[in-house]
Structure formats: C-alpha cells, structure tokens
N, C-alpha and C positions, 0 to 999 in steps of 0.2 A: 672503305674498310669497315666491316662489321666488328663490333667489340662487345665484350661482356663486362657490364659495369660493376664488377665485384669490388666491394668496399669503397666505391666512389660516392655513394649516397645512402643515407639511412632513412627508409620510409616506414620504420616501425612506429607504432602509436605510443603516445604518452599516456600515462594514467591520469586523465583529467578528473577534476572534482565534479564538474557539472554536465559533462557530455561524455559519450563514448565514441572514440574514433576507431574505425575498422579499415585497415589498408586495403586498397583495391588492387594494387600491383606492386611489384618490387621497386619499380622506378619512381612512382608517384601516385597520388590520388588516395582518397579515403572517404568512406561513408561516415557521416555524423549521425548518431542515434541519440534518442532521448531528449528531443527538443522540438518545440513548435515555434516556427519563425514568427507567427503572428503575436505570440506572447513572450518572446525571448526577454530574459532578464539581463541586467548589466553584467552579472557574474558569468552567465552562460555565454554572452557575447565575447568576453575576454578569452574564454577557452576556444570559441569558434575562430576568432582572429588568429590565435596562436596556431591552431590546427591548419588554417589556410596557408600561413607562411611556412609551415613545416612540410605539408604534403603538396603544395602548389595548386592542387585542385581538390575541392571537397564537394560532397553532394548530400542531399537530404531526400528521403523518400516520404511518400504519403503526406505531403504538405497540402494545405487548403487555406489560401490566404488571398486577400484582395490586392488590387493595384496599389492602394494606399499603404497596405502592409509592406509590400515590396519596396516602395519608395522610402518608407520609414526605416526599414532594415538597411537599405543601401546607404542612407545618409549617416549611419553609424560609422561608416568607413571614410566619409568625406563628401564633399559636394559633388553633384552630378557632372559627368563629362558631356560635352556636346556630341551629338551623334551625326556622323558624316553622311549617312544614307537615308535614314527614315525619320518620320515625324511620330510623336507620341500618340497614344490613344486619347480620345476625348476626355478632358478633365484631368489627365495625368500625362503631361507632355514629356516626362522623363521615363515613362514606361513605353518601350518601343515594341511593336508587334513584329515577330519574325514568323510569317505564315506562308505555307505552301499549300495551295488548294489541290484537291484530288485530281482535277482535270488538267492541271498544269503539266506541260511537257517542256522541260528546259535542260539543256546540257549543263548550264551553269546555274547553281542555286546559291542563296545566301549562306556563306560559310564554307562553300565547297573549295577544296584546295588548302594546303597547309598555309596558315597565316597567323600573324599577330593582329589583334584588333587595332586598326587605324594607326599604324606606325608612321604614316605620312603626315600626321599632325605634329605640331611643335611640342605639344604635351599630350601624348597618347594616353588612353585610359589606363589606370593602374589595375583596376579590378573589374571583371565582367561577370554578370550574373544572368542566368536563364531559368525561367520557370515554365515547366511543361504542363500545359492545360489540355491539349489534345495531341495524342501521339499515334503513329501508325501501329498496326499489329506486329509488324516486323520492319527491319531496316531503320534507317535514320540515325544510326549510332553516331556518337562523337568520340573522337580520339584526341588525346593531348600528348604533347612531348615535353619532357623536362629539359629545359635549355641550360640549367645549372649542371645537371648530370652530363649533358653533351659537352659542355665546356670542360668539365673535370676530366673527361676521357680523352681530351686532346693531348698530344705530346707537348712538352715544355717548349720545344722549338717552334711548333705551330702557334702556341699561345703568344710567343714573343713576336712572331710575324704579324699576327692580326691585332695585337694590342693597340697600335696607334691608328688603326683604320676606321673610317666612317662610311656608313652605308647610305646611299641615296634611296629613300623610300618614296614611292609614287603610286597613286591610284590610277595611273594612265590606262593600264590594260583592263581594269575593272570598269572604268568609266566608258571606255570604248565598247565593252560588252553590253553595258546598260543602254547605251545609245542604239546599238544594233537591235537589241530586243525591243526597245521602245518603237523603233522604226518598223520592225516586223509586225508588232501588234497593231500598229496603225493601218497596216495593209491587210489585216485579217478581221474577220467578224465571226467569232465562234458562237454559233446558234443565236446570233443577234445580241449576244451579251458581251461580257468583259471578263477576260481571263487574267487573274492576278498572278504575277510572276516576279522574277528578279528585276525586270525592267520597270516595275511600278515604283521603285524607289526614286524619290525626288532628286532631281539635279537642279540646284539653285546657283546662286552667285558664288558659292564656295567651291564649285567644281574646279575652277582654274587653280585654286590653292591646293586642292587635292592632287591635281595632276603635277603641279610644281613640286609638291611634297616637301620633305625635310631631310636633313642629314643628321644621323644619330650614330653613336659609337657602336661598332660591331660587337664589342664586348662591353656590356653595361653592368653597373653595380647596383644591387638592390638597396634602396635607401634605409630599410629597417634591419634586414638580416646581414647586410654586407656581402652576401653571396655574389659571385660573378657568373654571368650567363651570356651565351651567344644571343645576339639580337639580330636574327636573320630569318627570312621566310621565302617561300617560293611565289607568293602572290604579289607582294608589294616591293620586293627588293629589285632595284633597277640599276645598280652599279655601285662601285666603290670610288669615293672621292679621290681624285688625283690619278686614277688609273684609267686606261682606255678600256673599251668594252672587251676587246680581245684579252687584255691583261687580267681583267677581273673575272672573266667567264669561268675559267678552270677552278679558281679558288671558290667562287660562289657556288658552283655546281657541287663541289665537294662538301661545303658547309651545309647546303640545303639538304643533301642526302644524309649527311652525318647526323644532323639534329633530329631528323624525323625517323630514324631507324627504330625498329620494334623494341629493341632493348631499353629504349628511353621512354616508352609510352605506357599509357593506360587507356582502356576503352570502356565507354559507358553505354549501356542500353537504356534508353529512355522509357519511363513509365509515367502514366498520368500522376501528377503531383510531385514529380521530381524537380528539385531546385538545386542548381549547380552554381558554384562560385569558382573562379580561377584567377590566379595572379598573372595578369597580362604582361607583366614586365619580365617574367622568367619562364614562360612556357608558350608554346604555339599550339594550334589545334586545327582540326579538320573535320568537317561534317560530311556524312555519306549521303549521296543522292540515289537511294536504292529503294524507294517506296512509292513508285508510280501508282496512281489510282487511289491513294490514301491522303487524307488531309493531316497536316501537322501544324500546330499553333503553339508557339513559344512566346514568352514576353521577356524582354531584355532591359536591364538597367546597367549603367556603367558609372564608375567613379573616376573623377578627374585625376590625372596623374601629374607627375613632375616632368621637367625636361630631362631626358635620359642622360646619365653621365657614366 
C-alpha cells in the first residue's frame, strides 16, 4: 500500500551557526554548504553531526580532499568498521575503493539493489561515507529510503505484530554472485587483460561468517535520537527468527516494498567532488547500474556501529 507521509517526519532545516543545510526532499536528505571537509573545525563538525542525525543523509559538493583527510573526518564519528568485501587503498587501509571500470559489463554491481550496509555483521557500520572522485556524465545515481519514516507510517497493529521479531541477515546470495562472477572471469580473457568488476572483491576466511550472518531486531532504536526504524532490506534479509520461510515470506515482501516506496526516499545525482554521509542504522539505499561505458570511482569509509537493539 502506498502512503503519503504527511506530518510523519520533519525534514526542514535548522538555522545552524556554522553551516547551511538545504533539504533535498520532503522525506530525507540535505545538502550541507559553507564547509571544507579538509579544514573542518570542531564547531562545524557539531553542526554537521546534528544535521546527519536530523536528515539521515547529508552531502557536500565541490570537495577536494585526500584519503588522509577522509580518514581524519571519519574518525570524528568513531573508530573504523571492518569492511566485509574490499581491502583499502595502499597506505590507507580504511579507505575502500568502489570502482566500476568503463569496460565492465555486469548485471550486479556494488550497491545494486536496496540494502543496508553489512547487516549480517554482529555490529554493522553505523555511518557510511562515499567520496566521488570520478563520475559518469549520466546515470549512477544513488537513492536512499528513510526507515524511520517507513516505520512511522505503519499502523499501530502492524507495529505491535513486528515489535518482537528478529531478522536473519545473511550475505549468502551476494557471496554466490561473487563466486559466479569470479568463475566467469577465470573462463574469459578480455583482450589479454583483466576486467575489474564486482567479482574482484576478496573472499577470505570471513566468508562463512558472512553467510551464517546475524539476527537483529526488525525494529531497531537509534542510540542517539531514540527514533525507531524498520531494519529490513531486499539484499540481505533471509528470514524471520522462529518463522518458516512460507510464514515469513508475505510479511517480508510487504515490509521490503513498504520501506522503499518513493514517498520515503531522496535521490542524489553524483558530481565530481561530491561527499555523502548517511546513517546506516535508519536508512537503506540503492545504487543504479545505468552508466555502461563510463568509469566511476568512489572511495568509502565506514564507522563501527553497535549491536542493534
């Protein structure tokens, strides 16, 4: 059922002293102006942090900073999270490349499909950040959904039904796709060279833990704001604890469709120098794979989160 989120969430901007926040959509998101990430002050950071928790996703245009600057900024929020899929760049192991080469042709790309970052981990990342260094001339947008707003728009009866439930999150489907693409690449030789794609992401001893996954509350509470949010996605959600697959299928299908409907979303067009932060605990996102023939290079850092409650 499609809903209109009237009065369910306030995405208007505060009058900050050190930054300007400009809302991106009614549901969530804001552009932050008047700041250079590489020279951010403590006072500016406090405003940025407040804006992030208010708008769920914030972004900055025309940034120009180094891997070290991105690491330094990320550490203001907390220690780095482990990355389940990639290794960091040389000399900066916590800055992870998210790169699609122009010649790559893949049905599945990193970030494709609605998902929360690494919910199969015992302590999923709390905050995710992406810095756009090279972007295609068109396509490659990212869309986010406000899981707090999605929860607020449920009936009180539905809230009561899902309150005690726990989701089983697993990377099984993604790992299987990684293995398939890796096998396909071994069978190919593209012009005698090497084509970089989703299958290049390393699979190490943590793979089994990713597949086994974790159980987390379907409704989680934000540790700072106290907001309640749906914690469910279409990529990593593999069932509900205590229910059979048939019993959980209908409910999960409804919730996945509900949380990602347009009324709860904002959409960002990437530009070179765009830097994006989002609260991984209370929103999910989806990257579009519609820029064949063009290279895209983003660099990601994540902040270690707490065990969801």
